[in-house]
N, C-alpha and C positions, 0 to 999 in steps of 0.2 A: 631603371627609372621606376618609381613607385606609382602604382595605378590607384587613383582615388576612387572611392566607392560612392555610388549614389545615395547611400544610406547616411552619410554624414561625413563632415570634414575630418573627424578624428579617425576614420577608418582607412588604413593604408591599402589593404587588399581584402575586398569582400566585407560582408556584414559582420558586426561583432557578435559573440556568442548569444547574448540575450535577445538580439534581434530574431535569430533563428528560433529561440525558445518561445518568444512571444508569438511568432507566427504559428508554431506547433500548438501552443496553448489556446489560440484563438481558432484553430481549424477543427474539422471533424476528426482529423488524424490524431490529434491530441486526445480526444475523447475515446477513440477506438484503442489507442495505445493503453490508456489507463483501464479501460474495460477489460482488454485482453490480459493485461498484467494482473488485474485483480482476480480474473478467472483462473489464470495459471497458478498464481500463488495460493488460491483457495484449494487447489488440487495437489500440487507437488512442487511448484517453483519455490526455492528456498529464500528468495529476496522479496521483502514486502513492497507493495506498491507505493508506500509512503515516500520512498526514495525519489520516484519520478513526480508523484503528486505534489509533494512539498516544493520541488524546484519550480514546477510550472505555476503553482500558485504564487510563489515568490516573485516571479517575473510578470504574472498577469493576475493580480489579486481579484480583479472584477470577474474573473472566470472561475473563482473558487467553488461556488456552488455547483456549477455544471461539471467541472472536473471531478469534484467529490462524488457527485451523484453517479458519474460513469464508473468510478472506482467501486462504489457500492453495488451497482448493477452487475459488474463483473464478478464481485465476491459472491453474490447471490447465485449467479449461473454456475460458477465453479463449485460451490458448496452443493448445489443440487446434483451436479454430476458425481461428485465424490460420495455423496449420501447414497445415491443409486447404486454405485459400484460397491460400496461397503455392504449394502443389503445383500448383494449378490455373492460377494466373497470377502468377508471381513478380515480373514487371516491374511490375504494377499495385500489388502490396504494397510493392515498393521505392519507388515514386513516393509512395505514401501515407505511408510512414515518413519520407521526406526532407521531407515537408511539415510534419511535427511539430516543435515547438520542440526545440532542442539535438541533434537527430539530423542528422548530416552524413555524406557519403560515406566518409570515413576510418573512422568508427565501424562502418559496415557491413562494410568490408574487414577490419577487425580482428576483428570477431565471426565472420565466415566463416572466417578462418584459425584462430581459437581452437577452433571446434567441428567443424572439417573431419574430425577423426578419429572423431567420434561418442562422445566421452568425456563422460558426464553430469557428472563432477566438474569439468569445464572451466567449468560454469555457476556454480560457487561464487563468491560476490562479497561482499566485506566493504567497506562504504561505497559511495560514488558510483561509477557506471559505466554501461555500456550498459543501456538498459531491457530488460526481459524480452522484449518484442515484437521486438527486434532479434535476439536469440538464436533466437527461434522462426523468423524469416525465414531466418536463416543456416543453421539446422539442416536446413531443407528442401532446401538445396542440397548438404549434406554426406552423409556415410556413415552417419549415426546412424539408429537405429530410433525409432519413435514411443514405445515403452516407455522408451528411453533418455532421450528428451526429457522425458517425464513425471517420471522420477527427477531429472533436471537441474533442472526447475522447483521441485521440492520442496526440493532442496539450495540453489537460488538464494534461495528465500523464507526458508529457515531461516537462512542466513548473512547475507543482506542486511537482512532485516526483523527477525529474531530478536533482535538486540541492542537494537533500539528497544523491542520488547515487554518485554524484561527490565528495561531502564532505567525505562520508564514505570510498570511494575508495582511496582518497588521504590519509586519516588517516590510513587506513589499510595497505597502501603501505609504507608510511614514518615511521609509528610507529609500524611496524610489530613485531619487536624484543620486544618492551616494552609490547604490549598487549598480547603477548604469554607468557611472564613471569608472567604477572599479569592478566591472563584471567578471573579469578573469580571476581577480582576487577572491570575489565572492564565490565563484565556482570552486576555487581551490579549497576555501574554508568549508564549504558545504560537503565536498568530497571527503575531506579529512574527518569531518564530523561523523559521516556514515561509515567510513572505514573503521573508525574507533569503536563505533556502536557494534559493528559486526564482529570485530576482533574480540570484543568483550563478550558478546552473546554466544558466538560460536565457540569460543575458547573456554567458556565458563562450565 
């Protein structure tokens, strides 16, 4: 016998996927998740926080600013940690970075040249490019100040992740009824999109 859920007549067993995600996006756990993810990715984790951020904004667009802010704060914390470790042992951090997917010596060389002058606006990035952690490593070898790096991180997150937040917030608002009726299909398409992105990025 099918057990009906208190969340709605269309749910046979338990809440639908987006109900769980909406709860996560609206709770402090969602903020902590994105802050931790942003911090870890800025240090060594190879998967960008955009993956979780975009999904949570899609299901809870009104929480977009709070979720994005948590991601930026995490990125700032992780960058500060990696910057400090790089000052202590730049060779070890370089070795760690080169062990990560899609990071190769030419990327480090290009990032070093880009931030050599200590200009935080050099970290502005639209679309794909060097991960934030590469810039943090390169910054430690340049003439920039820690405060400049912090501003650069904010500019980088706003320019690189901001468009994703805007697009998913608009889709989540305009298409709310559709994606809730077809939440499993939406999740499948979202997962397929990111799988294709990483297959291309890591395989390139």
